[in-house]
PLY file of the C-alpha trace (Angstrom):
ply
format ascii 1.0
element vertex 268
property float x
property float y
property float z
element edge 267
property int vertex1
property int vertex2
end_header
123.41 65.75 86.20
124.37 67.78 83.04
127.78 68.31 81.89
127.23 72.33 82.05
125.79 72.22 85.53
127.33 74.54 88.11
128.06 73.20 91.54
127.31 75.46 94.35
129.70 74.52 97.27
127.88 76.75 100.15
127.21 73.85 102.22
130.78 72.73 102.18
131.92 76.30 103.04
129.41 76.38 105.97
130.52 72.95 107.02
126.80 71.88 107.12
126.18 68.42 108.69
123.07 66.27 107.69
121.66 63.08 108.91
121.17 60.19 106.58
118.02 58.27 107.71
116.37 55.11 106.32
112.52 55.06 106.60
109.83 52.62 105.93
108.21 52.82 102.60
104.86 53.60 103.93
106.19 56.35 105.87
107.63 58.05 102.71
104.48 57.48 100.84
102.46 59.26 103.46
104.99 62.22 103.54
104.26 62.72 100.05
100.64 63.36 100.90
101.51 66.28 103.05
99.86 69.46 102.13
100.51 73.23 102.87
104.03 73.89 104.27
104.73 70.03 104.02
105.01 69.47 107.76
104.92 65.66 108.27
105.53 65.34 111.92
107.91 66.15 115.02
111.43 64.95 115.78
112.32 64.73 119.30
115.96 64.43 120.58
116.44 63.78 124.26
119.49 63.03 126.22
119.63 61.38 129.72
122.29 62.37 131.87
125.71 63.96 130.96
127.15 60.61 129.52
123.82 58.95 128.16
123.35 58.58 124.52
120.86 60.65 122.77
117.39 59.08 122.07
115.74 60.20 119.00
112.24 59.52 117.87
109.86 60.70 114.99
106.12 61.37 115.72
103.95 61.30 112.31
101.20 63.88 112.13
97.73 62.45 112.95
96.38 63.67 109.64
98.83 61.57 107.75
98.23 58.16 109.50
95.38 56.87 107.40
96.69 54.49 104.56
94.10 53.55 101.97
94.06 51.02 99.27
95.23 48.05 101.08
92.56 45.36 100.30
90.12 47.94 99.84
90.50 49.01 103.56
91.68 51.83 105.58
94.26 51.25 108.13
96.14 53.47 110.37
99.96 53.75 110.46
101.91 53.86 113.61
102.67 57.38 114.79
105.85 56.59 117.00
109.03 55.85 115.12
112.23 55.67 117.29
115.55 55.84 115.72
118.41 53.40 115.75
121.56 55.56 115.51
124.47 54.31 113.59
127.99 55.70 112.98
128.89 56.90 109.61
132.43 54.75 109.80
135.12 55.62 107.53
132.85 56.69 104.60
132.51 60.19 103.41
128.99 60.78 102.29
127.27 64.03 100.96
123.78 65.23 99.92
123.42 67.08 96.81
120.45 68.92 95.09
119.83 69.51 91.58
117.77 72.48 90.41
116.48 72.50 86.76
116.91 75.83 84.82
114.14 78.19 85.38
113.22 76.87 88.74
114.29 77.88 92.35
114.69 75.43 95.25
114.01 76.40 99.02
116.66 75.04 101.26
116.09 74.11 105.09
117.60 77.32 106.10
115.00 79.55 104.32
117.41 80.66 101.44
116.68 79.71 97.75
119.02 78.09 95.31
118.93 78.15 91.46
118.18 81.31 89.23
115.88 81.89 86.36
116.92 80.85 82.90
120.31 79.20 82.53
121.92 75.60 83.07
121.15 73.29 85.73
122.42 74.00 89.11
123.81 71.30 91.48
124.31 72.35 95.23
126.05 70.54 98.05
123.76 70.57 100.82
125.93 69.18 103.53
128.05 66.35 104.56
126.64 63.20 106.40
127.51 63.36 110.02
125.15 60.73 111.34
123.49 57.60 109.97
120.12 56.38 111.54
117.14 53.88 110.93
113.65 54.95 111.57
111.73 52.07 112.72
107.96 51.90 113.73
107.23 51.12 117.36
105.64 47.75 117.77
101.91 48.26 118.32
98.50 47.00 117.30
98.27 49.16 114.34
101.62 48.40 113.15
101.09 44.48 113.38
97.67 45.08 111.51
99.20 47.01 108.68
102.04 44.30 108.35
99.46 41.51 108.08
97.46 43.40 105.49
100.75 44.15 103.57
101.81 40.52 103.46
98.30 39.49 102.49
97.94 42.05 99.62
101.67 41.04 98.38
100.88 37.28 98.49
97.79 37.54 96.32
98.12 36.11 92.83
98.10 38.30 90.04
95.61 36.06 88.12
92.79 34.35 89.58
90.56 31.54 88.23
86.92 31.87 88.90
83.96 29.47 88.38
81.22 30.95 86.52
77.50 30.44 87.49
76.25 31.24 83.97
77.29 31.50 80.48
78.95 34.81 79.42
76.70 36.53 76.79
78.29 39.93 76.63
81.54 38.84 74.73
82.16 35.94 72.46
80.01 32.78 72.27
80.97 29.39 71.11
79.22 28.57 67.75
78.70 25.01 66.29
79.93 26.23 63.09
81.57 29.42 61.67
79.97 31.52 58.90
82.91 30.88 56.64
82.35 27.03 56.86
78.66 27.74 56.33
79.23 29.67 53.28
81.59 27.06 51.85
79.24 24.01 52.36
76.42 26.18 50.75
78.63 26.82 47.68
79.58 23.23 47.53
76.01 22.07 47.66
75.01 24.50 44.86
77.84 23.26 42.67
76.49 19.81 43.24
73.03 20.68 42.22
74.09 22.20 38.96
72.51 20.60 35.85
74.72 19.50 32.96
74.20 21.45 29.96
74.55 20.15 26.33
78.16 19.67 25.54
78.18 21.70 22.46
76.75 24.58 24.42
79.46 24.24 26.93
82.13 24.29 24.10
80.78 27.27 22.90
81.01 29.12 26.09
84.64 27.76 26.58
85.79 28.85 22.97
84.13 32.25 23.62
86.06 32.45 26.84
89.41 31.56 25.35
88.97 34.24 22.71
89.41 36.89 25.55
92.19 35.11 27.53
94.70 32.33 26.68
94.88 30.76 30.28
92.20 29.95 32.84
91.99 28.30 36.16
89.47 25.71 36.71
87.54 27.86 39.18
87.10 30.67 36.77
85.84 28.21 34.25
83.44 27.06 36.45
82.16 30.55 37.16
81.69 31.12 33.43
79.97 27.92 32.47
78.06 27.11 35.60
78.81 23.49 35.13
79.77 20.82 37.68
83.62 20.59 37.96
83.87 16.88 37.12
81.75 17.29 33.74
83.82 20.41 32.92
86.97 18.79 33.24
85.70 15.92 30.89
85.28 18.35 28.26
88.36 20.42 28.77
90.44 17.15 28.29
89.12 16.89 24.92
89.98 20.52 23.82
92.41 21.76 26.26
95.88 21.22 27.95
96.43 21.49 31.61
99.71 23.08 32.51
101.45 21.51 35.47
104.61 23.76 35.54
105.86 26.84 34.12
104.69 30.44 34.48
101.07 29.41 33.80
101.13 26.61 36.21
97.72 24.93 37.24
95.79 26.68 34.36
94.06 25.32 31.20
94.74 26.31 27.60
93.29 25.34 24.37
95.12 22.61 22.35
97.10 24.02 19.24
94.37 22.58 16.85
91.69 24.70 18.70
93.46 27.90 19.44
92.49 29.80 16.18
89.22 27.91 15.88
87.25 31.12 16.11
89.82 33.09 14.12
89.57 30.84 11.26
85.86 30.97 11.36
86.02 34.64 10.99
88.51 34.32 8.19
86.11 32.11 6.19
83.47 34.85 6.59
0 1
1 2
2 3
3 4
4 5
5 6
6 7
7 8
8 9
9 10
10 11
11 12
12 13
13 14
14 15
15 16
16 17
17 18
18 19
19 20
20 21
21 22
22 23
23 24
24 25
25 26
26 27
27 28
28 29
29 30
30 31
31 32
32 33
33 34
34 35
35 36
36 37
37 38
38 39
39 40
40 41
41 42
42 43
43 44
44 45
45 46
46 47
47 48
48 49
49 50
50 51
51 52
52 53
53 54
54 55
55 56
56 57
57 58
58 59
59 60
60 61
61 62
62 63
63 64
64 65
65 66
66 67
67 68
68 69
69 70
70 71
71 72
72 73
73 74
74 75
75 76
76 77
77 78
78 79
79 80
80 81
81 82
82 83
83 84
84 85
85 86
86 87
87 88
88 89
89 90
90 91
91 92
92 93
93 94
94 95
95 96
96 97
97 98
98 99
99 100
100 101
101 102
102 103
103 104
104 105
105 106
106 107
107 108
108 109
109 110
110 111
111 112
112 113
113 114
114 115
115 116
116 117
117 118
118 119
119 120
120 121
121 122
122 123
123 124
124 125
125 126
126 127
127 128
128 129
129 130
130 131
131 132
132 133
133 134
134 135
135 136
136 137
137 138
138 139
139 140
140 141
141 142
142 143
143 144
144 145
145 146
146 147
147 148
148 149
149 150
150 151
151 152
152 153
153 154
154 155
155 156
156 157
157 158
158 159
159 160
160 161
161 162
162 163
163 164
164 165
165 166
166 167
167 168
168 169
169 170
170 171
171 172
172 173
173 174
174 175
175 176
176 177
177 178
178 179
179 180
180 181
181 182
182 183
183 184
184 185
185 186
186 187
187 188
188 189
189 190
190 191
191 192
192 193
193 194
194 195
195 196
196 197
197 198
198 199
199 200
200 201
201 202
202 203
203 204
204 205
205 206
206 207
207 208
208 209
209 210
210 211
211 212
212 213
213 214
214 215
215 216
216 217
217 218
218 219
219 220
220 221
221 222
222 223
223 224
224 225
225 226
226 227
227 228
228 229
229 230
230 231
231 232
232 233
233 234
234 235
235 236
236 237
237 238
238 239
239 240
240 241
241 242
242 243
243 244
244 245
245 246
246 247
247 248
248 249
249 250
250 251
251 252
252 253
253 254
254 255
255 256
256 257
257 258
258 259
259 260
260 261
261 262
262 263
263 264
264 265
265 266
266 267
């Protein structure tokens, strides 16, 4: 309901009485499948004798009795549904309908409520004068329906299933992943690297340190193409390994070598 909705009290003025009936879930679902004018069945009210209580029953239309989708089977819903009548007691109950703006709603008496454009409209259709419960008559079709419903609701959501053969359409287990194989290949290549002459390696290192002051060991291995152990032996002679600070875990030249190439150029 919206705050600006108008309330139509025509039902209260006409003193319209309505019944409040509780129906099984499957019955309301079958009603929603009704086509055309929306006729779902027939209601019979019989009264035996002058003092006898009224007997009320509902008969579902035959075309709405087929229920599909329960365990992939089709089952027939019971047609006969006797009413169990109840009193309203000390409660005051009413039935309202809400019509959105731009829509009209047809009432049971044939009139229409709601207008074109404008705020939502709320109408009082009537006051509850009788309560009842619609129950299916016990029959073979009803017992079969209940049995299938219970079986369906007791099914676990997840099932474990034994496979007869390996699944090849999705993921397959592998003995070793591609990343591991690549790492092992690089490791073997590094182990096979031949040691170059020390002076040749020094020349490559000095040339690299002319471009940048700091290098990590991985970059120096890529530049010199030398085994890590051999390269570290040479670096200990000419370099300093930073263990802290901004350039942590990097190598730089010792002070006496930092201007080695620069001094050589000066001499020229």
